[in-house]
C-alpha positions as CSV (number, residue, x, y, z in Angstrom):
1,M,0.0,0.0,0.0
2,A,1.4,3.4,-1.0
3,K,2.3,5.7,1.9
4,E,0.0,8.7,2.3
5,K,1.7,11.9,1.2
6,E,2.9,14.0,4.0
7,K,1.0,17.3,4.3
8,I,3.0,20.5,3.9
9,F,1.9,23.7,5.6
10,A,3.3,27.2,5.1
11,V,2.8,29.6,8.0
12,L,3.3,33.3,7.1
13,G,3.6,35.6,10.1
14,L,5.2,34.3,13.2
15,G,3.8,36.4,16.0
16,T,2.1,34.8,19.0
17,F,-0.7,33.2,16.9
18,G,1.5,32.1,14.0
19,G,4.2,30.8,16.3
20,K,1.6,28.6,18.1
21,V,0.2,27.4,14.8
22,C,3.7,26.3,13.8
23,E,4.3,24.5,17.1
24,V,1.0,22.6,17.1
25,L,1.3,21.6,13.4
26,A,4.8,20.3,14.0
27,Q,3.8,18.4,17.1
28,K,1.0,16.7,15.2
29,G,3.3,15.6,12.5
30,G,2.9,18.3,9.9
31,K,5.8,19.5,7.7
32,V,5.9,23.2,8.4
33,I,7.6,26.0,6.4
34,A,7.7,29.1,8.6
35,I,8.0,32.5,6.8
36,D,8.5,36.0,8.3
37,R,10.4,39.2,7.7
38,D,11.6,39.4,11.3
39,P,14.9,37.5,12.0
40,E,14.1,37.3,15.7
41,L,10.8,35.5,15.0
42,I,12.5,33.2,12.5
43,E,15.1,32.3,15.2
44,K,12.4,31.4,17.7
45,V,10.8,28.7,15.5
46,K,13.7,27.4,13.4
47,N,14.3,24.4,15.6
48,T,10.6,23.5,15.7
49,V,9.7,23.6,12.0
50,F,10.9,21.8,8.8
51,Q,12.2,25.0,7.2
52,S,12.2,28.6,8.2
53,I,12.6,31.4,5.7
54,L,13.4,35.1,6.2
55,L,11.3,36.9,3.7
56,N,8.9,39.8,3.1
57,T,5.7,38.0,2.4
58,T,4.2,41.0,0.5
59,D,7.0,40.8,-2.1
60,E,5.7,38.7,-5.0
61,V,9.0,38.3,-6.7
62,A,10.7,37.1,-3.6
63,M,7.8,34.8,-2.7
64,S,7.8,33.2,-6.2
65,Q,11.2,31.7,-5.4
66,I,9.7,29.4,-2.8
67,P,8.6,25.9,-4.1
68,Y,4.9,26.5,-3.5
69,E,3.9,23.7,-5.7
70,D,4.6,21.3,-2.7
71,I,2.5,23.3,-0.2
72,D,-1.0,22.0,0.6
73,V,-2.2,24.7,3.0
74,A,-1.0,28.2,3.6
75,V,-1.9,29.9,6.9
76,V,-1.7,33.7,6.8
77,A,-1.2,34.4,10.5
78,I,-0.5,38.1,10.1
79,G,-3.0,40.1,12.2
80,E,-2.1,43.6,13.2
81,N,-0.6,44.7,9.9
82,I,-3.8,44.4,7.9
83,E,-2.2,45.6,4.6
84,A,0.5,43.0,4.8
85,S,-2.1,40.3,5.6
86,I,-4.2,41.2,2.5
87,L,-1.3,41.6,0.2
88,T,0.2,38.3,1.4
89,T,-3.1,36.5,0.8
90,A,-3.4,37.9,-2.7
91,V,0.1,36.9,-3.5
92,L,-0.5,33.3,-2.3
93,K,-3.7,33.1,-4.5
94,R,-1.7,34.3,-7.6
95,L,0.9,31.6,-6.8
96,G,-1.8,28.9,-6.9
97,I,-1.8,27.7,-3.3
98,P,-4.6,25.0,-3.1
99,Y,-6.0,26.2,0.2
100,I,-5.4,29.5,2.0
101,L,-6.5,30.1,5.6
102,A,-6.2,33.7,6.9
103,R,-6.5,35.4,10.2
104,A,-8.7,38.5,10.4
105,V,-9.0,41.1,13.2
106,S,-12.2,42.7,12.1
107,E,-15.3,42.1,9.9
108,I,-14.1,44.3,7.1
109,H,-10.7,42.6,7.2
110,H,-12.6,39.3,7.0
111,Q,-14.5,40.4,3.9
112,V,-11.4,41.7,2.1
113,L,-9.5,38.6,2.7
114,R,-12.2,36.5,1.2
115,Q,-12.4,38.8,-1.8
116,V,-8.6,38.5,-2.5
117,G,-8.6,34.7,-2.3
118,A,-8.7,33.3,1.2
119,D,-10.6,30.0,1.2
120,E,-11.2,30.3,5.0
121,V,-11.0,33.2,7.4
122,V,-10.8,33.0,11.2
123,N,-11.7,36.0,13.3
124,I,-9.6,35.3,16.5
125,E,-10.5,38.5,18.3
126,I,-14.1,38.5,17.4
127,D,-14.6,34.8,18.2
128,Q,-12.8,35.2,21.6
129,G,-14.9,38.3,22.3
130,Q,-18.1,36.4,21.6
131,R,-17.1,33.5,23.7
132,L,-16.2,35.8,26.6
133,A,-19.5,37.6,26.4
134,Q,-21.4,34.3,26.3
135,K,-19.5,33.1,29.4
136,L,-20.3,36.3,31.3
137,I,-24.0,36.4,30.3
138,S,-24.4,32.6,30.8
139,P,-22.0,31.2,33.3
140,E,-23.6,27.9,33.2
141,V,-22.4,27.5,29.6
142,L,-18.7,26.4,29.8
143,D,-18.0,26.8,26.1
144,R,-19.8,27.2,22.7
145,I,-18.4,26.5,19.3
146,S,-20.2,27.5,16.1
147,I,-20.7,24.8,13.4
148,T,-22.7,27.1,11.1
149,D,-24.2,30.5,11.4
150,N,-27.1,29.2,13.4
151,I,-26.0,25.8,14.8
152,S,-23.5,25.3,17.6
153,V,-22.0,22.8,20.1
154,S,-22.1,23.7,23.8
155,E,-20.7,22.4,27.0
156,V,-23.2,23.0,29.8
157,Y,-23.8,22.0,33.4
158,V,-26.8,19.7,34.0
159,P,-29.8,21.8,34.9
160,K,-30.9,21.1,38.5
161,D,-34.3,19.7,37.5
162,F,-32.6,17.1,35.2
163,I,-30.4,15.5,37.9
164,G,-31.4,11.9,38.7
165,N,-33.6,11.6,35.6
166,T,-33.0,9.4,32.5
167,L,-32.8,10.9,29.0
168,E,-35.8,8.9,28.0
169,K,-37.9,10.6,30.7
170,L,-36.6,14.1,30.0
171,N,-37.2,13.6,26.2
172,I,-34.9,16.5,25.5
173,R,-34.7,16.1,21.7
174,K,-38.5,16.3,21.3
175,K,-39.2,19.0,23.9
176,L,-36.1,21.3,23.5
177,H,-35.0,20.4,20.0
178,I,-31.4,19.7,20.9
179,N,-29.3,16.6,21.0
180,I,-27.1,15.4,23.8
181,V,-24.1,13.8,22.0
182,A,-21.9,13.0,25.0
183,I,-21.7,13.4,28.7
184,L,-18.4,14.4,30.3
185,R,-18.4,12.6,33.7
186,T,-15.9,12.7,36.5
187,T,-15.7,9.8,39.0
188,L,-13.7,9.7,42.2
189,S,-12.2,6.5,43.6
190,V,-9.4,5.6,46.0
191,D,-6.1,3.8,45.0
192,E,-4.4,1.0,46.9
193,E,-2.7,3.5,49.2
194,G,-5.9,5.4,50.0
195,N,-5.2,8.4,47.8
196,P,-8.2,9.9,45.9
197,V,-8.1,9.3,42.2
198,K,-10.1,11.5,39.8
199,T,-11.0,10.0,36.4
200,D,-12.6,11.9,33.5
201,N,-14.7,9.9,31.1
202,A,-16.8,10.6,28.0
203,V,-20.1,8.8,28.0
204,F,-22.1,8.3,24.8
205,P,-25.5,7.9,26.5
206,D,-28.4,5.6,25.8
207,A,-32.0,6.5,26.6
208,D,-31.8,5.0,30.0
209,E,-28.7,7.0,31.1
210,I,-29.3,8.8,34.4
211,L,-27.9,12.3,34.6
212,L,-25.7,13.1,37.6
213,E,-25.1,16.4,39.4
214,S,-21.4,16.6,38.3
215,D,-22.1,15.8,34.7
216,I,-21.2,18.2,31.9
217,L,-23.4,17.8,28.8
218,L,-22.1,18.2,25.2
219,V,-25.2,19.4,23.3
220,V,-25.7,20.4,19.7
221,G,-28.6,22.4,18.2
222,K,-29.8,25.7,16.9
223,N,-28.5,28.7,18.8
224,E,-31.9,29.8,19.9
225,D,-32.7,26.4,21.3
226,L,-29.3,26.2,23.1
227,D,-30.1,29.6,24.6
228,K,-33.4,28.4,26.0
229,F,-31.7,25.2,27.3
230,S,-29.0,27.2,29.1
231,N,-31.6,29.3,30.9
232,L,-33.4,26.3,32.4
């Protein structure tokens, strides 16, 4: 059987965000080419990545010297310098990169990046702001991640009225129009020496599963239905 081709990533912009992307991709087995115009940032990642290149990413002539035909995904991690972010994305598009993911710091930045060729745009600051606001307004919601514009996955504490009941009795899917896809359950035990041992498990529940006070529910549904559920 032929060995699966190793995926090659280019990360352009090696600030805090870009440096972390390089680190995680490399840890997960990705072949990473790190590119930045700042020699200090190049120095920080050179021992982590497959290749580090000191280069102005907005210079199309200089960029064209890199063997981009081998690159599967380019990550434009430049944030604060919006002009450089946009120009770099446009250059990558002209060079024919198969998939470009770019970081945006505002809605208009997001729109322009899509217009110049980004296949996917992540709004780090906006997403974090939304998640912080959600946490402040609904502390019972541990986290919420959007799947589409109107559907999300949430981690929520078990509502008090649900404790001790089975999923069949609660009939959450029919009554609240959301699905519990997993239960994060912590159990405490004692080892041979009498020390407490904490174990975290993911339970994929059947209809007869009884909800416990310490459970955390992983639920998916429309945002308006999740909001109703979190207010129970």
